[in-house]
N, C-alpha and C positions, 0 to 999 in steps of 0.2 A: 504493500499500500504506500502510495506517495501522497503526502500532504504538502502542497506547494502551490505556487502561482502558475498561471498559463502563459506561455510564450507564443504570441501570434506568429512569430517567425519560425517556430518549430524546432529551434536548436537547443533550447534550455528548458528549465521548469518542467511542468507536467509532461510535455511532449517528449523531451529528452529522457525523463525518468521512465516513461512507459516503453520507449524504444529500448532502453538499456535493460529493463526488466525482461522484456520479451526475448531479446537477443541472448540473454543468459539463462533462458529456460523457465522463467517465471510467468505467472499470470498477474498482470497489474490491475489494480483498482486505484481510484483517485479521489482525493478531497481537494477541491480547488479553493484556495484562499484569496486569490486576486486574479483579475484579468489584466493583462498588460497589452498595450499597443506598442509593438516593437518589431524591429527587423535587425539585419546585421550592422546597421549604422547606429542604433541606439534605441532607447525607450522614450516614447513620446507621450505616454499616459498610463495611468494606473486606475483601475476601478475595483474596489474591494466590495464583496457582498456583506450583508449584515453578519456579525459574529454568530448569531443564532443559527443562521442558515449553514455556516461552516460546520458548526456542532451537529446540525441535523444530517449533513452529508456524512460526517464521521460516524455517527451513531448508526445510520442506515447501512453503511458499508460493513460495520462490525456485526450488525444483526444478520447480514446476509452472506458473509464470507468468513471462512476459517483463516484469518490473517496469520501468516507465519513470520512476518517481519515487516517493518515500516521504516520510512524515512520522512524527515521534514526538510523543506526547503524554504522558500520565501513565505514568511508568516505575516509580515507587513505591519500589523498593528497590535497594540496592547490588548485590545478587546478580543481580537482573533486568537492571540496567544493564550489568553485566559480561558477562552471557550474550548480550545483544543486541549489544553492542559487538564481541565475538569473532566473531560471524557476519558482521556488517557489515564489519569490518576485512578479512575474507577475501574477501567476495563483492560489496561495494557497487560498482556501475558505473553509478549513476543519481543524480540530484539528491536530496539529503536535506534536508528542512525540519524543524527542531527547535523545537517549542513547549515551552519548559522549565517545564511545569506543576508548580506546587509547592503552591498553595492553591486550594481551590474558591471560587466566588463567595460561598458562605455561611461561609467561613472555616475549613473542614475541611482539615487538612494532607493533601496527595496525594503528597508526596515526603518520605520519611523523612529526618531531618536527616543521618544517616550516609551518605545517598546523594548529597548535594550535590557532594561532592568527586569521586565517581565520574562524575557527569554532566559536570562540568567537564573531567575528565581523559580520559574515554573517549569521550563522545558529541560534545561540541562540536567537537573537531578533525575529526570526520567530516562535519560539517554544511556545506551550501552556503548556508544561511540559518538564523539563529536569531531567534525572534520573541517576545521578552520584553515583558510589560507593565512598568509602573513598579516594582512590588514585586519582580518576577523580575529585572529589570535591576539593581536595587539589590542583590539577593542575589548576582548573578554578578559585578558590578563592585566590590562591597564599598565602596559610597559612597552617600550621599544624593543624590537627583535632585530639584532644586527649580526649575531654570531650563533654558532652551535650551542654555546653555553647559554645564550639567551633563549634558545629554543627549549632547552630542558627546563629552565626556570619558568618560562611562560606556560609550558605544558603542565607543570606541577601546579601552578596557580589556577589553571583552568580545572584541573582534576579536583582542587579544593572546592570548586563550585558545585560538584556533585555528579558529573558524568563518570561512568565506569572506566572509560579510556578515552585517549585523545590521539587523533591522527593529524599532526601538523604538517600541512602540505608545503613543499619547498618551491613551488612554481614561481613565487614572487621574490625569491631570495637568491642573491648571488652566491651565498655560502652553500646552497644546495646543489650547485652545478659542479660536476667534476668530470671534465672531458665529455664523453658521450653519455654519461649517466646523470641522473637526477636523484636527489635524496628527499625522502619524506621521513618523518619521525613518528613512530607509534609508541605512545607512552601508556603503559599498562598500570593497573592498580598497584599502589606502593611506589610508583615513580620509576619503574623499570623502563629504560629508554631503549628502543630498538630502532636502528637505522635501516630503512628499507630502500635499496637502490633499484632503479628501473631505468630503462632506456630514455634518453632525451630525444624528442622529435622536434625539429626545427620547422615550425609552421605558425602562421598568423591566425589560423582557424581554430581558435580556442574557445569559441562561444559555447557555454554549457558544459565545460569539462568537470566542474565541481558537482553539478547535478548528475552527470553520467557516472562519475566515480562513486558517489554516495549511494545512488540507486543500485549499482552493481554490487557494492558491499552488502547492502540490505538483502539483495536477492540471494547471494551466496550464504549469508547468515540463515535466511529462511530455508535454504536447502540443507542446513545442518552443519556447515563448515565452521570450524573454530575461528575465532576473531582474526588472528594473525593470518591464517590461510585465506579467509574471505577477503582481507585487504590485499594480499598479494595477487590473488586471482583477479580482483577488480583492477589493480594496477596494470596487469598484463593485458586485460581487455581494453582499458583506456589507451594504453600505448599503441595497440594495434589499430584502434579507431582513429587516433591522431595521425598515424602514419598514412592512413587513407583519407584524411580530412580534405574537404573541398569547400568552396563557397558557392552555394546554389543561387545566391542573389547578390545584391550590393553589400559591401562591407564584409566583416569577419563572418566566416562560416563555422559550422560545428564539426566535431568528430563525426566520422561515418559510423553510426551505431551498428550498422549492418555489415561492417567490413568482413567479418568472418564468413558470412554466407553470400556476400556479393557475387562471387564467382558462380554460385549456383543459380542466381537470379538473372544473369546476363547470358543471352543466347549468342555464343561465339559463331 
């Protein structure tokens, strides 16, 4: 299950999540927290439904489907966060991956400033894994992250906010790049830091990478994989998708979520 915003450009949000879930063998259901008007050039508008309707979507999905895992993405407002949290606090019996989306790739704010405290107080304690990039980790940890030592300290601060584990993504950090490899840091309960290396793909088509990764992790968790293995499998999937990424329209494109099966879809 994905609890996130809709991307009219198809590369991020609910659309990216459902593609990622399907590509990795899951059946995706969705709770839409906001509608965005966007394309590869940026976000031009956001329309959020009433928080009560978001809660109704979530309750209805849980009533009708045996949810094995879930992820959150764009939650947008304090009211929506509180509505989602109330349902999950009562009914969550599955792994939850939290992608703390706050700003789009083009710089448009996707989380209201008044909602940050609600995200920290209500959602993070429910999460089995939170997956911030550098700006999001700095927001949650209230510190600058410049080095690997800073990564460890920031992740431990985020752990203190209640999530079971933290995956701090290195895509926005010079310290994460080592030749042809990139580093992410998985910090487990107790503060055990594991460096996870994966291939670096040189591409400007990065729209929706965080959504894609977190949805894939949730899918593998739902299939019964241990956390560290779910993260590694999701990294491998995202790397393959980025290697095949392209821009279907103007501006930045997304990873090719169907890269693994694309040869089967094209009639040579």
